[in-house]
N, C-alpha and C positions, 0 to 999 in steps of 0.2 A: 585562514586567510578566510572572509567573508565575502562572498561575492553577490554584489546589489542586483536585485532579479526585479524584472517586468511582472503587471498583473496579467500574465497571458493567460493564466488558469481561470480567471476570474471572467475577465474577457470570452474566453470561450464558453464560461459559463450562463455567462447572459443570453449570448447567440440561443444556445441550446434550450434555455427553458423560455426563450421568445416564440422560437419554433412551432410549427405546427405539429402536433401530435405524431405522424408519422416521420416527420424528421429527427424528432425527439428520440424518437425508436431507434435509430441507427448510432453506429457506433462512431466514436471521435479518437482520434489522436492526442493525448495530451504527452506535452516534453516536460522534464526534472529538468531544473526549472522554468527554460523557457527552448523554446525551438530554437533559439540561436545560439543557447549556451546548453544545450540539449545534453546531458550527465544520461539520461535513458527516455522510456518512452513507454506507455502503456496504451491500451487500446481500450477508453470506456463507454458503458451503455449511455446514448444519451438523454434517458429519462433520469438518470443517477445523478442527486446536485453536485457541485464542485465547488469546494473553496476555494481559496483564495493564498498564494503561496509571496511571501515578501522577501527572501533568501535561503538561500543554499543552506539547508539542516532543517528548517520547517518542514513541517508535515502537510504535505498536501492532501485532500480527503474525496470521499466518493462516498454518497450517501442515497441507500433507495430508498422508495418512497414506504418500505416495508419497515425501515428501520438499521439495515444492514448495513456495515461501517466497514471501507477499507481505505487504510493509510499508506504514502508510501513519503520516502524524502531520502536522501542522501545525504551525508555527511564525510567531510573531507577532513584529516586529521594531518599532524605534523611527522610523523612516523608509524612504520609498521609496527611499532610494538604497542604506542596509542591504536591503531588499527582493532589489535587481536584484544583489547583492554576493554573497546568498545563495541564488539562484536559481544562477550561476557556481558558486560555491561546490558546490554539490551535482550539478552533473553530473559536477565533475571527481571529486568523493570518489567518486561513483558507478562510475565509470570506473572508478578506482584499487582498489575495492573488487571490485569484476570481475574484475582482473588479477591483484588480490594471491588470491582462491580459486576461478578459473577459469580453465581452458588455452583455448587457440584460441578468444579473445576477438576476435569482431569487430561491431564496433559504427557502426551507422549516423551517420548524422549527424542534430544536434537539426532536430525538426521544429515550429512553429508550430500549435496543434489549439487549438478552443474543446471545451470538455467543460462541456455544460449551460449554454451561452451566456457562462462563463468563461473568458478567456484562459489559458492552460497551452503546453506546452513539452513535448517528449517525446523519448525516443531508446530505441530497440529496437536489438538483438543476437541473438547466437548465440553458445555455448562449449561445453564439455562440463565435467562434475564429476570430481570426484576420481575416479571411479570408470571416468570416459570417458565415459560417456551424454551425449546430447546436452540442452542446455538453452538456453531461449530467455529471452531478459530485456527486460523495459519498465522505465522511467521514467517518469515523467509528476510533471508539478509543476503547479497551476493557482493563476490569484491569486483569493484569496476576498475579497479587500480591496486596497488602497493599499500596505500593511504587514503583511500576510499572505499564509502562501503553502501550501497544503496538498502533499504529495509521496506519491506512492504508487509502488512497485517492488517487483516479480517476477522472481523465477529460476524457470524453470516446470519440472522433467522432465515431459516429456509423454507418451513411449514408453509403448507397452502400456497407459496410462490416458489417463481423461478431464480430466486436470488444466488444459491448455490453455484448453481453451474454458469450463471452470471460473473459471479467472484471467481470463479475457475480460470473463465476465457479471459478476465481478466488479467489475473495472475500467468498464466502460458503467453499472453502477448507479451509480456513483458521486454524491451528488446535493451542492452546496452548502447550507446550510441557509438561504442566503437564497433559494433558489428551491422 
């Protein structure tokens, strides 16, 4: 079942990007998919660009001026069996995406994690972007319920900037709506 979503993140982005530099540096709470229908929230740096979400399942995206990207979404599935298959599919598609878009990709073994009391798994690694710059990767999946999964992944170009620290704070800010 797809839920129609409002363009809240686009509106937040417009407000943040139109603000003064001092205001743009502040954190903003982003709700997925909307504040009224929030499945989870994250705290995003005001200077990172936010993209629009049209419906549950679509990725929201944050991008720094340095090219670091953090994407997030949630999916609602019909059964627990489908949810388990989706988790395997996410790890497979993440690994495929990274090897197609980055070089020297090295991924660690997936690790079970608990994020704000919710079970999940994460995959970390590193590689190089098209210009040969070092990039750190993180993909996390969090069970929001027996048939609902949140996914957050990041590719962070961190040399000469504080994007890695900011991406880690975004990930640490993840809060399921039920908490």
